[in-house]
PyMOL commands that place a pseudoatom at each C-alpha (Angstrom):
pseudoatom trace, name=CA, resn=UNK, resi=1, chain=A, elem=C, hetatm=0, pos=[-0.090, -0.064, 0.110]
pseudoatom trace, name=CA, resn=UNK, resi=2, chain=A, elem=C, hetatm=0, pos=[1.502, 3.643, -0.611]
pseudoatom trace, name=CA, resn=UNK, resi=3, chain=A, elem=C, hetatm=0, pos=[0.152, 6.269, 2.169]
pseudoatom trace, name=CA, resn=UNK, resi=4, chain=A, elem=C, hetatm=0, pos=[0.048, 9.914, 1.379]
pseudoatom trace, name=CA, resn=UNK, resi=5, chain=A, elem=C, hetatm=0, pos=[-1.879, 12.803, 3.672]
pseudoatom trace, name=CA, resn=UNK, resi=6, chain=A, elem=C, hetatm=0, pos=[-5.331, 11.983, 1.973]
pseudoatom trace, name=CA, resn=UNK, resi=7, chain=A, elem=C, hetatm=0, pos=[-5.278, 8.921, -0.039]
pseudoatom trace, name=CA, resn=UNK, resi=8, chain=A, elem=C, hetatm=0, pos=[-4.457, 5.392, 0.458]
pseudoatom trace, name=CA, resn=UNK, resi=9, chain=A, elem=C, hetatm=0, pos=[-3.611, 3.479, -3.121]
pseudoatom trace, name=CA, resn=UNK, resi=10, chain=A, elem=C, hetatm=0, pos=[-4.577, -0.463, -2.555]
pseudoatom trace, name=CA, resn=UNK, resi=11, chain=A, elem=C, hetatm=0, pos=[-2.450, -2.663, -5.061]
pseudoatom trace, name=CA, resn=UNK, resi=12, chain=A, elem=C, hetatm=0, pos=[-5.290, -4.020, -6.953]
pseudoatom trace, name=CA, resn=UNK, resi=13, chain=A, elem=C, hetatm=0, pos=[-5.298, -7.619, -6.701]
pseudoatom trace, name=CA, resn=UNK, resi=14, chain=A, elem=C, hetatm=0, pos=[-7.482, -10.774, -8.351]
pseudoatom trace, name=CA, resn=UNK, resi=15, chain=A, elem=C, hetatm=0, pos=[-9.949, -10.675, -6.147]
pseudoatom trace, name=CA, resn=UNK, resi=16, chain=A, elem=C, hetatm=0, pos=[-10.512, -6.499, -6.233]
pseudoatom trace, name=CA, resn=UNK, resi=17, chain=A, elem=C, hetatm=0, pos=[-10.348, -7.429, -10.427]
pseudoatom trace, name=CA, resn=UNK, resi=18, chain=A, elem=C, hetatm=0, pos=[-12.947, -10.025, -9.792]
pseudoatom trace, name=CA, resn=UNK, resi=19, chain=A, elem=C, hetatm=0, pos=[-15.208, -7.846, -7.826]
pseudoatom trace, name=CA, resn=UNK, resi=20, chain=A, elem=C, hetatm=0, pos=[-15.038, -5.007, -10.642]
pseudoatom trace, name=CA, resn=UNK, resi=21, chain=A, elem=C, hetatm=0, pos=[-15.670, -7.526, -13.179]
pseudoatom trace, name=CA, resn=UNK, resi=22, chain=A, elem=C, hetatm=0, pos=[-18.932, -9.089, -11.384]
pseudoatom trace, name=CA, resn=UNK, resi=23, chain=A, elem=C, hetatm=0, pos=[-20.190, -5.501, -9.691]
pseudoatom trace, name=CA, resn=UNK, resi=24, chain=A, elem=C, hetatm=0, pos=[-17.879, -2.873, -8.426]
pseudoatom trace, name=CA, resn=UNK, resi=25, chain=A, elem=C, hetatm=0, pos=[-20.313, -2.081, -5.503]
pseudoatom trace, name=CA, resn=UNK, resi=26, chain=A, elem=C, hetatm=0, pos=[-18.992, -5.250, -4.259]
pseudoatom trace, name=CA, resn=UNK, resi=27, chain=A, elem=C, hetatm=0, pos=[-15.565, -3.024, -3.438]
pseudoatom trace, name=CA, resn=UNK, resi=28, chain=A, elem=C, hetatm=0, pos=[-17.505, -1.500, -1.193]
pseudoatom trace, name=CA, resn=UNK, resi=29, chain=A, elem=C, hetatm=0, pos=[-17.344, -4.356, 1.319]
pseudoatom trace, name=CA, resn=UNK, resi=30, chain=A, elem=C, hetatm=0, pos=[-14.001, -5.810, 0.746]
pseudoatom trace, name=CA, resn=UNK, resi=31, chain=A, elem=C, hetatm=0, pos=[-12.673, -2.044, 0.980]
pseudoatom trace, name=CA, resn=UNK, resi=32, chain=A, elem=C, hetatm=0, pos=[-14.587, -1.052, 3.793]
pseudoatom trace, name=CA, resn=UNK, resi=33, chain=A, elem=C, hetatm=0, pos=[-15.530, 2.244, 1.742]
pseudoatom trace, name=CA, resn=UNK, resi=34, chain=A, elem=C, hetatm=0, pos=[-18.226, 3.707, -0.443]
pseudoatom trace, name=CA, resn=UNK, resi=35, chain=A, elem=C, hetatm=0, pos=[-17.706, 4.225, -4.587]
pseudoatom trace, name=CA, resn=UNK, resi=36, chain=A, elem=C, hetatm=0, pos=[-17.664, 7.278, -6.054]
pseudoatom trace, name=CA, resn=UNK, resi=37, chain=A, elem=C, hetatm=0, pos=[-19.276, 8.256, -9.426]
pseudoatom trace, name=CA, resn=UNK, resi=38, chain=A, elem=C, hetatm=0, pos=[-17.175, 8.152, -12.358]
pseudoatom trace, name=CA, resn=UNK, resi=39, chain=A, elem=C, hetatm=0, pos=[-14.158, 6.586, -10.209]
pseudoatom trace, name=CA, resn=UNK, resi=40, chain=A, elem=C, hetatm=0, pos=[-13.035, 4.289, -13.391]
pseudoatom trace, name=CA, resn=UNK, resi=41, chain=A, elem=C, hetatm=0, pos=[-13.673, 6.307, -16.531]
pseudoatom trace, name=CA, resn=UNK, resi=42, chain=A, elem=C, hetatm=0, pos=[-11.636, 3.058, -18.435]
pseudoatom trace, name=CA, resn=UNK, resi=43, chain=A, elem=C, hetatm=0, pos=[-13.710, -0.242, -17.701]
pseudoatom trace, name=CA, resn=UNK, resi=44, chain=A, elem=C, hetatm=0, pos=[-12.948, -1.683, -20.901]
pseudoatom trace, name=CA, resn=UNK, resi=45, chain=A, elem=C, hetatm=0, pos=[-9.392, -1.777, -19.394]
pseudoatom trace, name=CA, resn=UNK, resi=46, chain=A, elem=C, hetatm=0, pos=[-10.002, -3.726, -16.576]
pseudoatom trace, name=CA, resn=UNK, resi=47, chain=A, elem=C, hetatm=0, pos=[-10.114, -7.656, -18.246]
pseudoatom trace, name=CA, resn=UNK, resi=48, chain=A, elem=C, hetatm=0, pos=[-6.543, -6.951, -19.923]
pseudoatom trace, name=CA, resn=UNK, resi=49, chain=A, elem=C, hetatm=0, pos=[-5.699, -5.577, -16.291]
pseudoatom trace, name=CA, resn=UNK, resi=50, chain=A, elem=C, hetatm=0, pos=[-6.891, -9.211, -14.526]
pseudoatom trace, name=CA, resn=UNK, resi=51, chain=A, elem=C, hetatm=0, pos=[-5.741, -11.880, -17.114]
pseudoatom trace, name=CA, resn=UNK, resi=52, chain=A, elem=C, hetatm=0, pos=[-2.230, -9.803, -17.588]
pseudoatom trace, name=CA, resn=UNK, resi=53, chain=A, elem=C, hetatm=0, pos=[-2.246, -9.970, -12.977]
pseudoatom trace, name=CA, resn=UNK, resi=54, chain=A, elem=C, hetatm=0, pos=[-3.323, -13.747, -13.581]
pseudoatom trace, name=CA, resn=UNK, resi=55, chain=A, elem=C, hetatm=0, pos=[-0.783, -14.468, -15.671]
pseudoatom trace, name=CA, resn=UNK, resi=56, chain=A, elem=C, hetatm=0, pos=[1.974, -12.546, -13.866]
pseudoatom trace, name=CA, resn=UNK, resi=57, chain=A, elem=C, hetatm=0, pos=[1.097, -12.579, -10.195]
pseudoatom trace, name=CA, resn=UNK, resi=58, chain=A, elem=C, hetatm=0, pos=[4.741, -10.702, -9.371]
pseudoatom trace, name=CA, resn=UNK, resi=59, chain=A, elem=C, hetatm=0, pos=[3.527, -7.651, -10.867]
pseudoatom trace, name=CA, resn=UNK, resi=60, chain=A, elem=C, hetatm=0, pos=[1.397, -6.829, -7.945]
pseudoatom trace, name=CA, resn=UNK, resi=61, chain=A, elem=C, hetatm=0, pos=[2.603, -3.704, -6.731]
pseudoatom trace, name=CA, resn=UNK, resi=62, chain=A, elem=C, hetatm=0, pos=[3.862, -2.417, -9.753]
pseudoatom trace, name=CA, resn=UNK, resi=63, chain=A, elem=C, hetatm=0, pos=[0.107, -2.873, -11.362]
pseudoatom trace, name=CA, resn=UNK, resi=64, chain=A, elem=C, hetatm=0, pos=[-2.653, -1.094, -11.124]
pseudoatom trace, name=CA, resn=UNK, resi=65, chain=A, elem=C, hetatm=0, pos=[-3.707, 0.701, -7.327]
pseudoatom trace, name=CA, resn=UNK, resi=66, chain=A, elem=C, hetatm=0, pos=[-7.551, 1.580, -6.353]
pseudoatom trace, name=CA, resn=UNK, resi=67, chain=A, elem=C, hetatm=0, pos=[-7.402, 5.292, -4.656]
pseudoatom trace, name=CA, resn=UNK, resi=68, chain=A, elem=C, hetatm=0, pos=[-9.004, 5.629, -1.269]
pseudoatom trace, name=CA, resn=UNK, resi=69, chain=A, elem=C, hetatm=0, pos=[-9.836, 8.820, -0.116]
pseudoatom trace, name=CA, resn=UNK, resi=70, chain=A, elem=C, hetatm=0, pos=[-8.772, 8.279, 3.662]
pseudoatom trace, name=CA, resn=UNK, resi=71, chain=A, elem=C, hetatm=0, pos=[-11.123, 10.682, 4.983]
pseudoatom trace, name=CA, resn=UNK, resi=72, chain=A, elem=C, hetatm=0, pos=[-14.070, 10.238, 3.122]
pseudoatom trace, name=CA, resn=UNK, resi=73, chain=A, elem=C, hetatm=0, pos=[-13.467, 6.418, 3.000]
pseudoatom trace, name=CA, resn=UNK, resi=74, chain=A, elem=C, hetatm=0, pos=[-14.826, 6.867, -0.396]
pseudoatom trace, name=CA, resn=UNK, resi=75, chain=A, elem=C, hetatm=0, pos=[-12.830, 4.725, -3.521]
pseudoatom trace, name=CA, resn=UNK, resi=76, chain=A, elem=C, hetatm=0, pos=[-12.299, 7.942, -5.938]
pseudoatom trace, name=CA, resn=UNK, resi=77, chain=A, elem=C, hetatm=0, pos=[-10.022, 6.199, -8.540]
pseudoatom trace, name=CA, resn=UNK, resi=78, chain=A, elem=C, hetatm=0, pos=[-7.211, 4.263, -9.436]
pseudoatom trace, name=CA, resn=UNK, resi=79, chain=A, elem=C, hetatm=0, pos=[-3.802, 3.961, -11.581]
pseudoatom trace, name=CA, resn=UNK, resi=80, chain=A, elem=C, hetatm=0, pos=[-0.618, 2.846, -11.166]
pseudoatom trace, name=CA, resn=UNK, resi=81, chain=A, elem=C, hetatm=0, pos=[2.565, 1.494, -12.488]
pseudoatom trace, name=CA, resn=UNK, resi=82, chain=A, elem=C, hetatm=0, pos=[2.153, -0.414, -16.498]
pseudoatom trace, name=CA, resn=UNK, resi=83, chain=A, elem=C, hetatm=0, pos=[4.568, -3.042, -15.459]
pseudoatom trace, name=CA, resn=UNK, resi=84, chain=A, elem=C, hetatm=0, pos=[7.542, -4.071, -13.566]
pseudoatom trace, name=CA, resn=UNK, resi=85, chain=A, elem=C, hetatm=0, pos=[10.943, -2.041, -13.704]
pseudoatom trace, name=CA, resn=UNK, resi=86, chain=A, elem=C, hetatm=0, pos=[12.908, -2.585, -17.724]
pseudoatom trace, name=CA, resn=UNK, resi=87, chain=A, elem=C, hetatm=0, pos=[15.808, -2.630, -18.471]
pseudoatom trace, name=CA, resn=UNK, resi=88, chain=A, elem=C, hetatm=0, pos=[16.578, 0.561, -18.188]
pseudoatom trace, name=CA, resn=UNK, resi=89, chain=A, elem=C, hetatm=0, pos=[15.091, 1.209, -14.800]
pseudoatom trace, name=CA, resn=UNK, resi=90, chain=A, elem=C, hetatm=0, pos=[11.830, 2.959, -15.860]
pseudoatom trace, name=CA, resn=UNK, resi=91, chain=A, elem=C, hetatm=0, pos=[8.454, 2.403, -14.978]
pseudoatom trace, name=CA, resn=UNK, resi=92, chain=A, elem=C, hetatm=0, pos=[5.592, 3.935, -15.821]
pseudoatom trace, name=CA, resn=UNK, resi=93, chain=A, elem=C, hetatm=0, pos=[2.635, 5.871, -14.071]
pseudoatom trace, name=CA, resn=UNK, resi=94, chain=A, elem=C, hetatm=0, pos=[-0.863, 6.418, -14.783]
pseudoatom trace, name=CA, resn=UNK, resi=95, chain=A, elem=C, hetatm=0, pos=[-4.181, 7.820, -13.129]
pseudoatom trace, name=CA, resn=UNK, resi=96, chain=A, elem=C, hetatm=0, pos=[-7.808, 8.860, -13.161]
pseudoatom trace, name=CA, resn=UNK, resi=97, chain=A, elem=C, hetatm=0, pos=[-9.778, 10.524, -10.002]
pseudoatom trace, name=CA, resn=UNK, resi=98, chain=A, elem=C, hetatm=0, pos=[-13.497, 10.769, -9.967]
pseudoatom trace, name=CA, resn=UNK, resi=99, chain=A, elem=C, hetatm=0, pos=[-15.292, 14.288, -10.912]
pseudoatom trace, name=CA, resn=UNK, resi=100, chain=A, elem=C, hetatm=0, pos=[-16.766, 14.733, -8.127]
pseudoatom trace, name=CA, resn=UNK, resi=101, chain=A, elem=C, hetatm=0, pos=[-12.814, 14.771, -6.242]
pseudoatom trace, name=CA, resn=UNK, resi=102, chain=A, elem=C, hetatm=0, pos=[-11.086, 16.194, -8.915]
pseudoatom trace, name=CA, resn=UNK, resi=103, chain=A, elem=C, hetatm=0, pos=[-9.301, 20.055, -8.625]
pseudoatom trace, name=CA, resn=UNK, resi=104, chain=A, elem=C, hetatm=0, pos=[-8.282, 19.268, -4.906]
pseudoatom trace, name=CA, resn=UNK, resi=105, chain=A, elem=C, hetatm=0, pos=[-4.978, 18.177, -5.502]
pseudoatom trace, name=CA, resn=UNK, resi=106, chain=A, elem=C, hetatm=0, pos=[-5.565, 14.726, -5.196]
pseudoatom trace, name=CA, resn=UNK, resi=107, chain=A, elem=C, hetatm=0, pos=[-4.455, 13.326, -8.740]
pseudoatom trace, name=CA, resn=UNK, resi=108, chain=A, elem=C, hetatm=0, pos=[-0.976, 15.139, -7.846]
pseudoatom trace, name=CA, resn=UNK, resi=109, chain=A, elem=C, hetatm=0, pos=[-1.062, 13.294, -4.480]
pseudoatom trace, name=CA, resn=UNK, resi=110, chain=A, elem=C, hetatm=0, pos=[-1.837, 10.196, -5.681]
pseudoatom trace, name=CA, resn=UNK, resi=111, chain=A, elem=C, hetatm=0, pos=[0.776, 10.759, -8.679]
pseudoatom trace, name=CA, resn=UNK, resi=112, chain=A, elem=C, hetatm=0, pos=[3.749, 11.804, -6.309]
pseudoatom trace, name=CA, resn=UNK, resi=113, chain=A, elem=C, hetatm=0, pos=[2.842, 8.965, -3.952]
pseudoatom trace, name=CA, resn=UNK, resi=114, chain=A, elem=C, hetatm=0, pos=[3.680, 6.712, -6.869]
pseudoatom trace, name=CA, resn=UNK, resi=115, chain=A, elem=C, hetatm=0, pos=[7.072, 8.497, -7.600]
pseudoatom trace, name=CA, resn=UNK, resi=116, chain=A, elem=C, hetatm=0, pos=[7.887, 8.453, -4.257]
pseudoatom trace, name=CA, resn=UNK, resi=117, chain=A, elem=C, hetatm=0, pos=[7.232, 4.660, -3.764]
pseudoatom trace, name=CA, resn=UNK, resi=118, chain=A, elem=C, hetatm=0, pos=[9.203, 4.253, -7.274]
pseudoatom trace, name=CA, resn=UNK, resi=119, chain=A, elem=C, hetatm=0, pos=[12.398, 5.759, -6.053]
pseudoatom trace, name=CA, resn=UNK, resi=120, chain=A, elem=C, hetatm=0, pos=[11.953, 4.256, -2.695]
pseudoatom trace, name=CA, resn=UNK, resi=121, chain=A, elem=C, hetatm=0, pos=[13.212, 1.005, -4.971]
pseudoatom trace, name=CA, resn=UNK, resi=122, chain=A, elem=C, hetatm=0, pos=[16.878, 1.144, -5.838]
pseudoatom trace, name=CA, resn=UNK, resi=123, chain=A, elem=C, hetatm=0, pos=[16.328, -0.296, -9.335]
pseudoatom trace, name=CA, resn=UNK, resi=124, chain=A, elem=C, hetatm=0, pos=[14.295, 2.579, -10.368]
pseudoatom trace, name=CA, resn=UNK, resi=125, chain=A, elem=C, hetatm=0, pos=[15.958, 5.354, -12.647]
pseudoatom trace, name=CA, resn=UNK, resi=126, chain=A, elem=C, hetatm=0, pos=[13.228, 6.909, -14.409]
pseudoatom trace, name=CA, resn=UNK, resi=127, chain=A, elem=C, hetatm=0, pos=[9.376, 7.306, -13.947]
pseudoatom trace, name=CA, resn=UNK, resi=128, chain=A, elem=C, hetatm=0, pos=[7.564, 8.274, -17.274]
pseudoatom trace, name=CA, resn=UNK, resi=129, chain=A, elem=C, hetatm=0, pos=[4.211, 8.947, -18.017]
pseudoatom trace, name=CA, resn=UNK, resi=130, chain=A, elem=C, hetatm=0, pos=[2.191, 9.876, -21.536]
pseudoatom trace, name=CA, resn=UNK, resi=131, chain=A, elem=C, hetatm=0, pos=[-0.595, 12.519, -21.756]
pseudoatom trace, name=CA, resn=UNK, resi=132, chain=A, elem=C, hetatm=0, pos=[-2.546, 13.605, -25.053]
pseudoatom trace, name=CA, resn=UNK, resi=133, chain=A, elem=C, hetatm=0, pos=[-0.518, 15.817, -26.794]
pseudoatom trace, name=CA, resn=UNK, resi=134, chain=A, elem=C, hetatm=0, pos=[-2.299, 19.013, -25.421]
pseudoatom trace, name=CA, resn=UNK, resi=135, chain=A, elem=C, hetatm=0, pos=[-2.192, 21.147, -22.417]
pseudoatom trace, name=CA, resn=UNK, resi=136, chain=A, elem=C, hetatm=0, pos=[-4.986, 19.609, -20.063]
pseudoatom trace, name=CA, resn=UNK, resi=137, chain=A, elem=C, hetatm=0, pos=[-5.317, 18.641, -16.024]
pseudoatom trace, name=CA, resn=UNK, resi=138, chain=A, elem=C, hetatm=0, pos=[-2.835, 15.737, -16.194]
pseudoatom trace, name=CA, resn=UNK, resi=139, chain=A, elem=C, hetatm=0, pos=[0.179, 17.810, -17.486]
pseudoatom trace, name=CA, resn=UNK, resi=140, chain=A, elem=C, hetatm=0, pos=[-0.680, 20.332, -14.516]
pseudoatom trace, name=CA, resn=UNK, resi=141, chain=A, elem=C, hetatm=0, pos=[-0.036, 16.869, -12.214]
pseudoatom trace, name=CA, resn=UNK, resi=142, chain=A, elem=C, hetatm=0, pos=[3.019, 15.940, -14.086]
pseudoatom trace, name=CA, resn=UNK, resi=143, chain=A, elem=C, hetatm=0, pos=[4.553, 19.213, -14.268]
pseudoatom trace, name=CA, resn=UNK, resi=144, chain=A, elem=C, hetatm=0, pos=[3.734, 19.845, -10.664]
pseudoatom trace, name=CA, resn=UNK, resi=145, chain=A, elem=C, hetatm=0, pos=[5.332, 16.713, -9.496]
pseudoatom trace, name=CA, resn=UNK, resi=146, chain=A, elem=C, hetatm=0, pos=[8.426, 17.560, -11.537]
pseudoatom trace, name=CA, resn=UNK, resi=147, chain=A, elem=C, hetatm=0, pos=[8.156, 15.804, -14.788]
pseudoatom trace, name=CA, resn=UNK, resi=148, chain=A, elem=C, hetatm=0, pos=[9.426, 17.176, -17.876]
pseudoatom trace, name=CA, resn=UNK, resi=149, chain=A, elem=C, hetatm=0, pos=[7.778, 16.786, -21.200]
pseudoatom trace, name=CA, resn=UNK, resi=150, chain=A, elem=C, hetatm=0, pos=[10.569, 15.070, -23.178]
pseudoatom trace, name=CA, resn=UNK, resi=151, chain=A, elem=C, hetatm=0, pos=[9.063, 15.048, -26.437]
pseudoatom trace, name=CA, resn=UNK, resi=152, chain=A, elem=C, hetatm=0, pos=[6.082, 13.540, -28.732]
pseudoatom trace, name=CA, resn=UNK, resi=153, chain=A, elem=C, hetatm=0, pos=[5.547, 10.062, -29.688]
pseudoatom trace, name=CA, resn=UNK, resi=154, chain=A, elem=C, hetatm=0, pos=[2.924, 8.552, -31.707]
pseudoatom trace, name=CA, resn=UNK, resi=155, chain=A, elem=C, hetatm=0, pos=[0.657, 6.019, -30.489]
pseudoatom trace, name=CA, resn=UNK, resi=156, chain=A, elem=C, hetatm=0, pos=[-1.493, 3.793, -32.148]
pseudoatom trace, name=CA, resn=UNK, resi=157, chain=A, elem=C, hetatm=0, pos=[-4.660, 4.083, -30.328]
pseudoatom trace, name=CA, resn=UNK, resi=158, chain=A, elem=C, hetatm=0, pos=[-3.952, 7.622, -29.674]
pseudoatom trace, name=CA, resn=UNK, resi=159, chain=A, elem=C, hetatm=0, pos=[-2.320, 9.297, -32.162]
pseudoatom trace, name=CA, resn=UNK, resi=160, chain=A, elem=C, hetatm=0, pos=[0.189, 12.189, -31.236]
pseudoatom trace, name=CA, resn=UNK, resi=161, chain=A, elem=C, hetatm=0, pos=[1.099, 11.756, -27.357]
pseudoatom trace, name=CA, resn=UNK, resi=162, chain=A, elem=C, hetatm=0, pos=[3.642, 13.842, -24.957]
pseudoatom trace, name=CA, resn=UNK, resi=163, chain=A, elem=C, hetatm=0, pos=[6.329, 11.956, -23.438]
pseudoatom trace, name=CA, resn=UNK, resi=164, chain=A, elem=C, hetatm=0, pos=[7.015, 12.830, -19.522]
pseudoatom trace, name=CA, resn=UNK, resi=165, chain=A, elem=C, hetatm=0, pos=[10.028, 11.720, -17.561]
pseudoatom trace, name=CA, resn=UNK, resi=166, chain=A, elem=C, hetatm=0, pos=[11.631, 12.438, -14.201]
pseudoatom trace, name=CA, resn=UNK, resi=167, chain=A, elem=C, hetatm=0, pos=[14.993, 10.831, -13.477]
pseudoatom trace, name=CA, resn=UNK, resi=168, chain=A, elem=C, hetatm=0, pos=[16.256, 10.130, -9.916]
pseudoatom trace, name=CA, resn=UNK, resi=169, chain=A, elem=C, hetatm=0, pos=[18.456, 13.109, -8.755]
for i in range(1, 169): cmd.bond("trace and resi %d" % i, "trace and resi %d" % (i + 1))
show_as sticks, trace
zoom trace
């Protein structure tokens, strides 16, 4: 688990994925929280995430996290890492926050928590992220945590996207 001032980032285990696939409201009982409307923007990614974790159980901790607002006892988003560290010492982060919890600094807090966790591991030298190729709330989050836009790449699904990076000092 990754803890920040307002958030608990809980590694999404197979049982959590199964609950999401069956009925996301089941997470309420499992986690002892309520589920915020709009906490998950891309439900189509859940089956892939589940299958990947099932086939690669050692990726737990470097895969999806459930974002719990500690004070409200509310599941407000998800994110995490896109797999274990690569040969260059790099991991990639991603995140999303429910609409009612946006503009409160919580995405920044979650992203910073993930970066801090990553850099607490000696093998991690680089944290990357990608955004749409336009100024938006996510680009602000990445700038606030010290990431730099290092260029543009062409993604087969999303077209032109910006590549962000933070290197261990």
